[in-house]
N, C-alpha and C positions, 0 to 999 in steps of 0.2 A: 252220599258216601256209602259204599258197600261194606256192610258189617260181616266179618268172618268168624268162623269157629275153628277150633283146633283140628287140623287135618284137611280142612277145605282148601280149594284152589279156584283160581279164575284168570281168565286171559285179560291183560291189560288193555289190549286194543278194543275190547268189548265195552270198556268204560270210557275211554277217551281217544281222541285221534292224535293227542300231543303227548306220546310217551316215549319219544327218543330220548329225552332227559327227564328223569323223576328224582324225587327226594323222598328218603324214608326217615321218619322221626321215631325215635325210641323215648318214651317218657315214663316217669314214675314219680311217686311222692312218698314222704316219710312223716310220720306223726311227730318225730323228733325234730324235722328240718334238717337232718344231718346225713340221710341215707344217700348214697351215690353208687354209680357204676360206670364202668368205661365200655364203649363199643367197640367192636372188631368186625372186620368183613374178610371173608375167604373167597377166592375165585377158583372153582373147581373144574377140571376137565372131564371127559368122558368116563374116566376111571373113578370119579368121586374124590380125587386127591388134587392138592395144589401142584401146579407145574414145578415150582421151586418156592423157597421161602419168600420171595419177593411177591407172591400172590396172597400174602397174609398182611392185611392193613389194620393197624392198631395205633395206639397213642404214640409210638415212636417211629411209625412209618404210615403217615396220614393220607399221603396223596399218591396215586398212581402216575407214572411217567406219561402215559398216554391220555390221562385226564378221565379215564372211565370211572374211577372211584376217588371221591375226597371226603374225608372226615371233616365236617364243618365245625364240630365243637359243640359245647354246651350253652344253652340259654336258659335263664331262670323263667319259671312259670309260677302262677299263683299257688301252685300246690307242691312244686319240687323242682325238677330239672327236665329238660328236653334236649336230647342229643340228635343231631341231624347228619345225615349222610347223603351226598349228592352222587347220583349214577348217571353217566352218560351211556345209555345202553347201545347207542350206535357206535361208541368207540370201544366197546368190550371186544377183546380178541375173538375170532371166530371159533377157536378151539376150547373156548371157556363155555360150558353148558349150564352151570349152576353158580349162583352168588348167594352165599350164606351170610345172613345178618345176625350177629350175636351180641352179647355183653356179659361182663364179668364183674364180680365183686372182689374185695381184697380184705385182709386183716381179720379174717374169721367171719365176715359178714355173709349173709346169704339172701337170696332173692325173696325168700318167704317174709323177710323183715320189711319189704317195700310194698307200698300200696299202689293201686291204680296202674299196673304195668300195662303198656299199651303201645302198639306199633300202629303207625299211620303212614299212608303213601300218598303223595300228590303228584300231578303231572307237571309238565314245563311251565304251564301257565298259573300254577299254584292252586288249582282245583282239587279238592280231596276226592281220592278215588277209593281207598281201602282203609278200613279200621279194624284192628284185631286186639281184643282185650284179653289179658291172662289172668285167670282167676286162681290158679293152683300151682304156683311157681314151685313151691316146696323148699326144702333145706338143701339148695344147690348154689354154688358159687360162680357157675357159668350157665348161660342159658341161650339157646338158639330161639330167636323170636320167629324168623320166618326166612324164605328164600325166594329169589327170582330165578327163573330157569326157562330155557328155550324149549319150545314145542312147535314143530311144523313152521319154522321161521318166524315165529312170534315170541314174545315174552309173556310168561304167566307168572303169578304169585302164589305161593303156598304158605299158609299159616301153620307153623310147626309147633311152637310151645314145647321143646325139649330141653331138660335140664342136665347139667353134669356136676356130679358131686366132686370130681377131681379138678374143677376149676378150669381156667383158660388153658392151662398147659395140657390138661387131658383132652379138652376140646380140639386144640390145635394139633395135637398128636394124631388124634383119629383121622384128621383130614390130611396127613401127610407132612405136616411142618416139622422140621428137624429141631427138636427141643428136648433138653434133658429135664426129666422130673427128678428133683433132688430126693424126693420121698421114696423113690424106687417104685412107685405104683404104676401099673398099666393104665391105659385109657379106659374110661368108664362110658358105657353106652346105655342110655335109657330110652324106652319108648321109640324105637327106631323102625316101626313097621311102615310099609308103604301106604300112600293114600290110595283112595278109589280110583283116581284118574290116571295115575302114573305108577309104574312098578318100580321107579328109582327110589332105593332107600335113602332116608335122611342121612344116616352116617353108615360108614363101612361096616359090614357085619363081622369081620374077622379081626379079632384084637391083635395089636402089634406089641412086640416087646419094646421096652425102653431102650433108647440108643445111648451109647456111652459118649455123649457130647459134654464139654466142659460146662459146669454150672452156670457162669455168668449169662449164658443164653437164656436161661429160665428167668433171670433177674430183668433181662430186657423185656420179657413178655409181660411181666407185672411190675411196673415201675415203682409201686407202693412198697415192694418188698426188697428193694435193692439195698445193699449195705451203705451206699453212698448216695445221696439225693442229687444225681447228676444224669442228664440226658445223654444218650449216645445213639448214633445211627446204627442201623442193622448191618454188621460186617458181612461180607461176601455176597450180599444181595442188593445193597443200595449204593448208588453212585455218591462219591464223596461230595458234600455240599459246601459252599463257600459262605462263610460269615465274616463280619467285621472283626479285625484283631482286637483283643482285649485291651491293648494299650496302643496309643497313637504314636505314630513316627515323630521325631523332633522336626519342628518346622525349620525351613531354610530362610524365613524371613528375617530382616534385620532388626524389626522391632514390631510391637503389637499393632502399629498403625497400618502395616501391610495386611491387606484383606485377601483371603483365599478367593481365587476366581471361582464363580459358580455358574453352572449350567443355566439355571433359571434365576437371575437376580431379582430381589424383592423390593429393594429400597426405592425404586423409582416409581412404584405404584402410588397413585394420588387419589383414585376414586373407587368406589365400590364396584363400579362396572369393570374397570381395569382389573381389580382383583378377581372377580368372577370368571373373567375371560382367561386370565393367565392360570388361575388355579385349575381350571377345566382343562386346559391344554397341557399343562404339566402332568396332571394326573392321568389323562387318557393316553399320552404318549408313553408314559412309563407302563401302563397296563398292557399296551401293545408290543412293548420291547421286552418285557420281562413275563414270560408266560405263566410262571408260577403265581405271580402277583395278580395279573389279570384274571386267571382261572379262580383264585381264592375269592376275589371280589364279586365274580358274577355266578359262580356255581349255585350258590344258595338262591339265585333269582330264576334258575331254570335254564341258564345258558348251557349249551353243550360244549365239550372240549373240542377244540378246533382252531382253525387259523383266524386270529382276531385282528380287526382293523378298527381304528377309532377316527372320528372326524369331529370338527368343531365349526360352528357358525354355519350350519347347514340350513338352507332355505327350503321351507316346505309349504305348498299352498293351503290356505285356510280361508275360505270365504273371499271377501274382497281384498284382503291384505294377507301376504304369506307371513308364516311364523318361523322364527329362528331359535330353535332349542339350543341350548348351551353346548350340546355335543351329542353325538351318536356312537353307539357301540354295535359293531356288527361281527358276528362269529359264523364261519362257513364250515360245515361238516357234511361230508358225503353229498355234496351238491345242494344241501339244505341251508337256508339263512336264518339265523335269529337275531333280531334287531331290537335295540332298546334306545329310547330317547332320553336325554340326560337334561334335567333342570337344576341348575346350581345357585346356591346363595352363600355369601361369605359375610364375615364381620357380624354376625348376630342378626342379619336381615331375615325376616320370615319368608317362607314361601307363600305364594299367592294362589288362591284357589282357582282364579280364572285362568292363569297361565297353565296349571297342572291340568285342569279340565280340558282346556284347548288340546294339549298334547296328547291326553289320552284319546280324545276323539280323532285326532289325526292318525295316531298309531292304529285305531280300530279301523279306519278307512283304508289304510295303506298295508294292512295285514301284519303289522309289527307286534311283537309279543309283549313288550313291557315298556313302562315309563318308570325312570329311576330319579328320584329326588336326592339331593346332596345339599347338606347344610350343617350348621353347628347344632341343630336340634338333635335330640336322642329320641327315638320312637319308643313308645311304651305300649304294651298290650292293652287293648281296650280304650286307649285314649288317643284322639286324632292329633296329628303334628300341628304345631302352632300355625295358624293362618290357612290351614288346609281343610277344605270341606267339599267333597266330591258329590255331585248329583247322583244318588243311588238309583234314580229312575232310568239312567242311561245303562242298559245292561249290554255290555261288549266284553269280549274275553281278552282284556288287556290287563296285565298284572301290574299293580302300583306297588313299587317298592321304595324303601328309604335307606340311605347310608348317611351316617354321621362322619364328619371329618375326623372325629376321635377314633372310629372304628377303621377308617382308612389308615391313620397313623399306627394304630395297634397291630394291623395285619402287616404293614412294612417293617415294623420292629420285630415282630415274631420271626419273619423270614431272614432278615440280615443279622440279627443279634443272636438267634437261638437255633432255628431250623435250618437255615441255609438255602442258597439258591444255586442255579446251574454253574455260574462262572463268576469271576471277579468283576467283569463288566456290569453284569446284572446287579451285583451287590452295591457297585458304586452308583448306578442310577437310582436304587431305592434310597441310598444315603442321601443323595441329592434331593429327592422328593421329601424325605423327612426334615431335611434342613429347611427346605421351603415351607413346609407345613407349620414348622415350629418357630419360624421367624415372626417377630412381633408385628410387621406390617402385612403378613399374609392374609389375615382375617379368617384363618382356618384353625382356630384353637379348640374347636369343640364348644360343648355347653358352657356359656359365660355369663348367664343372667338369670337370677331367680325370679324375674318377672315383676310387673307392676304391683302385684299383691303382696310383696315382701315386706315393704316398709309398713303399710297399714296393718298387716298381721302382726308384725313384730311390736309396733306401738299398741294394738289392741290387746296383745297378752301382757304388756308391760302395765297398762292402766286397767287391766281386767274388763274391758268392754267387748272382747271378741266372744261371740256366742256360737254355740253348736249349730251346724246347718249353714254357716256362712260360707259362700262360694269361694271367697278369697282363700279361706283355709285349705280348700281342696286344691286350688291352684298352686299353693305353696308345697302341699305334699307331693303333687306331681313333679314340680321342680326339684324337689329333694330326691325323689326317685330317679329322675334323669341325671342328677349330679352323682348319685351313688353308682349308677350304671357306667358313667364316665370314668369314675375313680377305679372301678374294676378293669376297665380297658387299659386305662393308663399304667396302672400297677402291674397288670398281667403282662403287658407288653415289655416292660422294664425287666421283670423277673423271668419271663419265659415259662410262667405257670398259669394254670387256670384260676382265675379269681372271679367268684360269682356271688351275687347278692343272695341272701337266705330270705325265703318267704315263709313266715310263721302262720299264715292264714289258714282256716280250716279248708280241707280239701273241697273243691268244687266252687269256691267263693268267686263271684264275679269280680274282676279287676276293679271296676268302678265302685262296687260295694266295699272293697277292701280299702280303697283310697278314701271313701267317705267315712269308714271307720277310724282310719289314721287321722283324718282331719278333725274328727270329733275329740280324739285323744289330745291332739295338739291344742284345741281350744281349752280343754279341762286341764291338762297338765303342763302345758307350755314347752313341750320337749318334741323333737324330731329324733327318730331312732332308726338305725339300720344295722344289719350284721353282714359280714362277708366270710365266705369260706375260701380259704387258700390252701393250696396243695402243700403237702409236707409241713403243715403247721398244726400243733397239737390242740388247737381249739378254734373258736369262732371269733373273729375280730369284730367287736361292737363299737359302733360310733353314735354318739348321742350329742345333740345339740340343744342346750338348755336355753331358751330364749328369755327366760325370766332372770337367770343369774348372768347370761352372757358368756357362758363357759361350754367349751367342747371337750368332751371325754372320750378317749379311745381306751379300750380295754379288752382283756382276753381272759377267760376262765380256764385254769389248768386243773385237771383231775389230779387228786393225791395219790401217790403210789400206795399200794396196800401193805408193802413190806416195810419193816423198820419201825422204830418208835416214832411218835409225833415229833419230838425234838430232832431226831435225825432227818425227818422229811423237811423240816423247816430249814435246817442247816444246809441240806442239799440244794434247796431252792436258792437260798442266798447265794451260794457258790456259783450256781448257774448264771446268776445276775451279776457277776462280778464287774462287768463292763457297762452295765445298765446305768442311766442317769440317776442321780441321788434323789431327785424329786419324784421317783416312780412310787406310786402308792400300791401297798400290798395289803390285801384283806383276806383273812381266813374264812373259807366257807365251811359250815358245819351242818351236821345232819339235824333233821327236825327243826324246831323253832328256836334253837340256840343261837346265841349271838356270838359271832366271831371277832377276833381281834384285828387291829388294823394300824398301819403306820407307814412312814416313808422309808425307802430303802437306806437312806442316810442314817436314820435312827435304828433301823433293824440290823444293820451289818454288825455292830458290836454285841448286840443282844438279840439273836434269833429266837431266844425262849419267848420273847414278847409276843410272838406270833401264836403261841398256844392259847387256846380258849381257857378263860379263867374258870369256867364250870366244869372243865374236863370233857366237853362235849366231843364226839368223833369229828375228826377232820375229814371232809369230803373233797376239798380242793382249795385253790387260791385264786383270787382275782387280782390282776395286775392292771393299773390305770395310770394314764398320764392326762393331765388337764392343761387347757390352752385357752387364752382369751379368744372369744369368737368376733370374726370381722362383722361389721355392721352393714356395709354396703351391699347391694344386691348383685353387684358384678363381680369381675375377676381381678380387679385392681389390688394394689398393695393392702388396702384396708378392707377389701371386700370378703364377704362370707365364703364364697367359693375358694379363694386363695387360702384362707385359713383352715378350711376342711382338708385341702390337699396337703398343707404343711403338717397338719396334725397326723394324718394317716402315714405320711412319709417318715416322719419322726418316730412314731411308735413302731413301725415296721423296722426301720434301721437300728434303732437303739434298743429295742425289746425282743421282738419276734425273732430277729436273726439269732439271738442268743438261746432261743428255745428250740430251733429246728434240729 
């Protein structure tokens, strides 16, 4: 991977032959675990400006209609977050000469507060090409990491590293986006000199006066500062999208025994093989018919934007006997083909190494780009999928990717319930897919088993025989991390918000080392712990499973307002929780080593003064908690641990967090 410094540039074709589709990742970390930023992309023509507001891609406008740009969203890393953007450079309109990659912060935060700012770029096969680390971001709330630009018919990359004190509004205005800056400030330009290779400046040298456009446009650009937490599409530049209606129409059925006809019935499935065949066919057919959905699932795997066709039960030669992958995805763009083989498992069945290895060998011989595995398992960084071990000595340029059925359902939910698709027929197809995946008989329910080590570890904690270094404890912590990832996907899809796990490990910690430390803490303390960061939520949602007491605790810590007397703050909190459950536990957090008061909401409602510390210590915040009995089984049945975690998170969000947003 080529390491770059500020101002340097390099041609992509000099690094790889597979640069028709590339993925750019922006990553950062925070010592507090709470630092975050939003990425944005601007397509610029020869004048250094956007052609229209539609060339500005950000949180509320994440996908280009031609597939040239797609914001893939955040994924957690051991140190913080990584935000990925897929570019199909072959699909970029010919009058676009530069693509600016930037990010912005909000709520008074700046990039100088983040650590390990880095841009990396990979080719269509996932091979790393470029890395650019930023050491001196400074006190700026918007930042240009780099840009892709055309020279002599090829694409090059320039490491920019330029900050904007005026934030995303100032940055976007500089490049011609029509936005109102409520503060009345003009655009800010810093460090805009040309590099040595090209005379094209990073930003336009002539300042522009702010334009009198209504202020809600600025609220769209920074969704964190909107007065109402509500998503909206960009007026004037985005086509109207179709989502499912909030309320369903009254059924014409005579009674509940009349079942709605479905495009893909599930009840007749009797074997795992039937489930795998049906699930693959249903998914691939919807991917081909709903371009937004197919593109969303494949863009992160290096697929270009183009005409997609999908196939099932294809026979491919392999030694003495042909192999039949569960499916094939093929995308055509400008006469070039991108092909991926699909291997599917349902109902918790593990992937098999010999099958995946055979498909990788076949793909290499036939010049295919990828093998995609699809199962209920959730991939973790630094941890192999259950049952999959590929021979590392076979060096061929075939990318191996994994999708969880939970991720498939999440992307379908985001499109039809929140972001919208092109027409009503596409929305209906996605609804049918979701109905199929969520049916009890589909076998596509996502992660649903804590593994064979769950019961021995639980018993070992109960009788105090589990020792540090036990590999079974590591297996349980990995299963716990998979479960938390799935909770994030499910909750994010239902709410239409980003929900990400928070990693508190030290920067640079290897994922396997971090999980080994978690396993040791599990042996010593008997608890599993995780934290979730949710948009438009005033704190971090914490989940703790205490295997010694058999209790699940969901909680959130709220900072205390600085204004007002302590009793006034306590009363204000109780009023906000008027509709919260009576068994909600409230604990006062105090400065230093002081001990705060605590009690249930039922007891504190008539006496808010009981929340005040007895020693008069300064109140720094409040912790709200709900407790629930923990399921004991390793599966997702009614009495299983996984079901109990889902129910605990859902109850806390519905009955507590919604009153705080």
